[in-house]
N, C-alpha and C positions, 0 to 999 in steps of 0.2 A: 504494500500500500504506500502511496506517496502522499505528501501533504501539499505540494505546490507544483504548478505547471513547469517551473523552471528546470526541474530535473528530468523532463521528458526528452526523449531523443527522436521519436517519430515526428514527421511533419504535420500530423493531424491529431485531433482529439475526437473520440467517439462519445457523443452525448446520448445516453439511453434512458429509457423509462420502462417500467414493468407494470402490467396488470396481473393480479393474482386472485385466487379464490378468497371470497369473503362472504359474510352473512350479516344480516341486520344485527348490529351490536358487536360484531367481532373486533372492530377497532378498539372500542371501550374495554373489551375483555382481553385485548392484546393477543387474540387468537388462542386463548387458553380454554375455550369451550371444548367439549368432547368432539373429537374427530376434526377439529379445525386446524388446518395447515395453510400456509401461504404458498400454494402451488401456483407456479407461473402459468398464466393463460395467454399472455402476449408479451413479446419483446419488440419494442420500437426504438429505432436509433437513427441518428444523423451523424455524418462524418464532417467535422469542421476543419477546414484548412487553416493551420495556425499562422501561415504567412500572410494570407489576404482575408482571413475570416469568412471565406465563402463556404457555403454548404456544398460538399462534393457529391454526396450520395445519401440515400436513405435505406433503411432496413425495416421490414415489418414481418413478423412471424407469429402466427397463432400457435398455441401450445396446448395439447390435450393433457389435462391433469390425470395422474394415475390413481390417486387415492379417492378423491372426490370428483368422479368423472362427469357428474352432472352439475352444471353451474347453478347457483342459487338465483332466484328471481332478483334478489338484491344486486348481484354482480351483473346480470344481464341488463337491468335497468341503468345501472351506473355507467357501464362501459359501452353498451350497445352491441356487445358480443353475444350472440345467441348460441344456444346449445347446438342448433342445426348448423350454423356456420362453423362452429368449432369442430363438429364431427366431420364436416365436409373438407375444411381447409386446414385443420390443426395437424401438427406433427408432434411426435414424442419429444419430451424435454431434452433428451440427449442430442437429438438431431438439431433442435432449435439452438441449443447452447453452442454446439460446434459451428453452426452457420453464423451465429453472432460473433464468435471469436474470429472466424474467417473475415467477416465484415470489418472488424476492428483492426485487422492487419497487424497485430502485435503492438499497436499503439496503446496509449493510455485510454481507459474508459472513464466516464464521469456521469454522475447522476445527482439529482436534487434530492438528497437523502441517501441512506445506505442501502440502495437496491442491490449492491453486490452481496450483502448478507443474505438476501432472499435467494439469489442464485446459489450461494453456498448451502443454504438450508435445503434447497431442492436436491442438490447433489448428495447430501447426507441422507435425506428422506428416502431417496430412491436407491441408495447404496451403490452409487455409480463409482467405478474405479477406472483408472487409466485415462481420465480426461485430460486434455491440455490444461495447463495452469491458467488461472484467471490473470489477465493483464493487470498492470498497476492501475489503481483506482484513485480518482479524485472526487471528494465529496463537495458538491457545489453550493450547499447552503452557506458554508463559511466564506466561499469566494464572493457570493452576492452580499453577505452581511458586511464584509470588509469594504464593499463599494457602496454602502448606504442603503441597501435593500434589506429590510428586516424580514427574514424568512419565516418567522413564527406565524403559524396558522395558514401558511400558503401551501398550495399543492403545485406540482409541476405545471399544470395548465394555467396557473395564475401569474407566472413569471412574465411572459410577454405582455399581457394586459397591464400588469403593475408598472411596466416601463413604457407604456403607450403603444404597444403593438397589438392590434386586435387578434383575438384567438380565432383560428380557422379550423374547422372540422368538429369532431366530437370530443368534448371534454372527457378525460379518463380513457381516451384511446392512447395507447403507449406511443405511437408514432407522432400523433398530433401534439401530445404533451412534450415529447423530446424536441419537436420543432419550436414549441413555445419557449422552452429553456434556452435553446440556441438563439432565438430572436432576442430574448432579454440580454444574453451575453453580447450580441452584436451591438445593441444600443449602447451598452456601457463602454464597449471598446471604441465605438465611434465618438463617444464623449471624452475619450482619452485615457480610460482605464487600461492598465497593463494586464497582460495575461498572467503575470506572476508578481 
């Protein structure tokens, strides 16, 4: 894990967001209810060029949870991901994880919050062995906080709008939320903030 962008060697930063299984009240319970796990159902990411701050590419992958294979009504309503869509387009977590790492190209990954912990939880939950190691990770709440954006109470989808960039798409869609984070970073960089 890294703490600042200045230690990065790749020419890009992969900003990602996750959607995962949840139920009414699971956040307040911290997913400690019977059978509650944060199983990834979507990985969305954008690759930010660190030299010109342009978005180079995007990644969107639906993931079929193994333990709680049927999404709750709560998650379907929150994310817009239906059980039918997940059954049709979703892939196993291991496939999604490997595809995400390929997209990151060995560079640092970053999220608004500790989404890397959710990835690690899924690896442990499913007993997966022999996976490529997770890249270095940058937690962006601190990055935004140091640049005058109080992250308390904000979700990934709130970052762009907080900095004057209208949100596009479905809130709590991992790719749309990753774009919102990147848009907020771009605003601050254009105002003269440093990457590190």
